[in-house]
N, C-alpha and C positions, 0 to 999 in steps of 0.2 A: 504494500500500500504506500503510495507516494504522499508524503506530508504536504499539507497546504502551505503555501508561502506565507511568511510573516510580514505584515505591513507595519512600517514605522513612519512617524511623521517627524521630519527634522525641524530645526529651530527657525527655518524660514517658511515652514508650512508645507513643504513638498513631501509627498508620500514616496516611500522607498520600500520595495518588496524584495525580500530575500528568501530564496527557496531553501537555504540551509545556512549553517554557520559559515561565514566567509573564510576561504582558505588562501585567497590571493588579494591582499589589501594594499592599496596605494594611499599614502598620507600626503596631503598637500600643504600641511601646516606644521612648523617645527614643534610648537608646544603640544600638539596632538600626537605627533610622532613620539615624543618623549613619554607621553601617557601610555601609548601602546606598548612601548618597551617596558614601562613599569608594570603593566598588567601581564607581561609575559608572552606577548604575541610575536615572538622572534621568528617563528616559522611562517606565520600568516602574512606578515608585512613583506612585500616584495619590491616596493618602490617608495622613495622619499624625495624631497626636494634638496637642492644644493645648500639650502639654509638650515636643514635639519641636522644640526651639529651635535645634538645629544640624542642617544648616547654615542660616544666616540666610536664604539665598535660598529654600530650601524652606519655611521657616517662614512667609515672606511670600506664597508663591505656591501651595503645595500645599493641597488641600482638607483641612480639619480635621474629624475625625469624633468630636469630644468629647475627654474625658479618658481616661487609661489605665484608670480604674475606673468611668467613666460614658460608655460608648460610645453614639453616636447610630446606632441600628440602621437608621433610615430613610436616613441619608446613606450608610451602608455599602452598602445595597441599591442606591441610585442609582449608585454607583460601579462596581457589577458586578465585584468583584474575582475574579481567578482564583487568588489566594493571599493569605492573611492570616498575618502573622508576629507572634506574641505572646510573653508570658512568664508563667510560673506565678505568680510573686510579684506582678508589677505589674498583672496583669489579673484580673478577677473570674471565678470558675469558672462561675457560672451564665450569664454573657454569652458566655464562650468556648464553652460547650457548645451554646448556641443557635446561634452562628455555625457550629459544626462540622456542624450539621444541613443547612447550605446551601452552605458553601464549603470548599475545602481550607484547613486551618488547621495551621500548624507552630508548636509551642510550645517555647521554651527553658526551661531550669531551671538557673540558674547559682548555684553555691555556691563554686567554686574557679576558679583560672585555667585549669585543664585543660578545665572545662566551657565557658568563654568561647571558648577556642581551637577546640573542637569545633563550637560554634555558628557561629563565623566561617567555618569551612571549609564547613559545611552551607549557609549562606546563599549562599556563593560558588557552590555547585553550582546553586542555584535560579535565579540570575540569569545563569548561564553565564559566570561570572567566577572559576572555581575557582582558576586559576593565580595571579591577583592576590590572592585571599583566602588561599591557601596561603602565598604570600610574606609577606603581612601577619602571619599567625599565626606563621610562623617568626621574623620580625623581633621581634614582641612577646615571644616565648619567649626569644630571645637577649638582649633588653634586660633582661628580668627576671633572667636568670641572672647577668648582669654586676652588676645592682643587688644581688642577694642576697649577692654576694661582699664587699660593702662594708657589711654590716649593723653597726649600732652595738650596744653592750651592751643587754640587755633593760631596758625601762622599763614601769612600771605606768601604763596609759593608760585614760582614759574618753573615749568618742566619743559626741557627742550630735547627734541628727538633728531633735529637736523640743523646743519650749519650751511650758510650760503645757498639759499636764504635760510634764516632762522625759522624753524617750525616748532610749534608747541602743541598742546593737546586741548581739545574742546570738551564740552560737557557730556557728550554721548560716548566717549571713549572708555575702554576698560581701565586705562591708565588713570583717568580722572577719578574713576570709582575707587581705585586703590589709594589715590591721594586723599579722597574724602575719608576713607577708613583710618588714615593717619591724622585726621583732623587738620589737613592742609586746605587752605582756601586758594583754589586755582584762580590766579589773577586774570586769566584769559578765558574764563568759563563762559562769558557772554559772546564770544566769537561764534559766528554761525557755522563755520567749517569744523569738521571733526578734528582736523589737524591744520590749524590756521598758520599762514605765513605771518611772521611777526617782524616789524621793523625795530631798529634800535631805539627810536623815539617812543615806540609803544612800550618797550621794556622800562625805559626811564620813567614814563608817565605812570605805569602800573605800580612802580616802586615795590617790588617784592622784597620780603625780608630774607627769603631763601631762594636760591636758583639751583635747580637740579639739572645736571648735564648727563644724559643717558649714554650708556655704552653701545646702544643700538637704536635705530638702524645706522645713524652716523656714530662712528667710534670716538666720542669726545675723550680727550686726554687732558693731563695736567696742564699742558701748554695752552689750552683753550680757556682756562679759568680767568686769565688776565683780561681778556677782551670783554668778558661780562662784568668783571670787577670795575673796568673803566666806565662802563655804562651805568652801573649801580654800585658806587663805592661802599655804601653802607650794607649791602646784601652779603650774606654768607653764600659762597659758591661751592657746591659739592659735586663730585662725580658719583654716579650711582649705577648699579648693575641693572640695565633695562629689562633683563629677563625676569627679575623679581617683580617688576611693575607691570609687565605686559604679557607674560606667558601664563596661560590659564589652564594648564594641564596639571600633571603630578607635581610640578615645581611649586605649586601653591602650598604644598605641605610645609615647605620651609620658608615661604614668603614672610609670615609674621615675625619669625626670628630675625630675618634680614632687615625688615622694617624697624624692628626694635633697635637694631644697630645704627640705622640711619638717624633715628630720633635721638639716640644717645650722643652720636657725633654732633648733631645739631645743638643739643642742649649743652654739651661740654664747651662748644665754641662760644656760647653766649655767656657762660659763667666766668 
């Protein structure tokens, strides 16, 4: 007797039918690739992007199917996936729609922690690791609840992801949500774009108390701190690991501990 296909609804509202547990998965998003590794889907995952740097073993051995926004359709076809997992923000709509015509595609749409936890549990179902995924989601939720109880007073903060031109984050981004959990007031939250371009005079006018320079996608380094200090001499300028602010998979398990370190460094600089 042939089992009936299971139908799932992804976070964009699309229906995805799977006849059985997927055995050939392609992940189009670094944080979701890391999650699949955490859940133990080593044999099932056959393709990743060139930005899926974690875990290192996968990065060295798994087939790379291009970048998150520049997928190699020919490579994907050769891998014959029975499930592709992507993300609304990180992947291009036209390429995803093309893939949907040929393969089961499940899309995440992450803006808040609750979205991430829902994604984690859904991915656990696909790879038949729901119990482990559910335990992970519960641990992440617990860690964030404990972290929230130790929030510091509110601070005006600017977070930058790009240089030349400067780019920050808007209110609908997952990064902004993480900032809010730190009790950071995003000085560019009223910008209409999700990742607005910011001019030097905008930074000066916003007068942030703290400027955070992310390690990704632009790799801000120590040498870049001086140019922001020149714009806002009174602001504390810090380098931060962007993966802990923007990756919404299994890395979230350690995000609260990392954020505590950021808050401690900020507070130590003020004392």
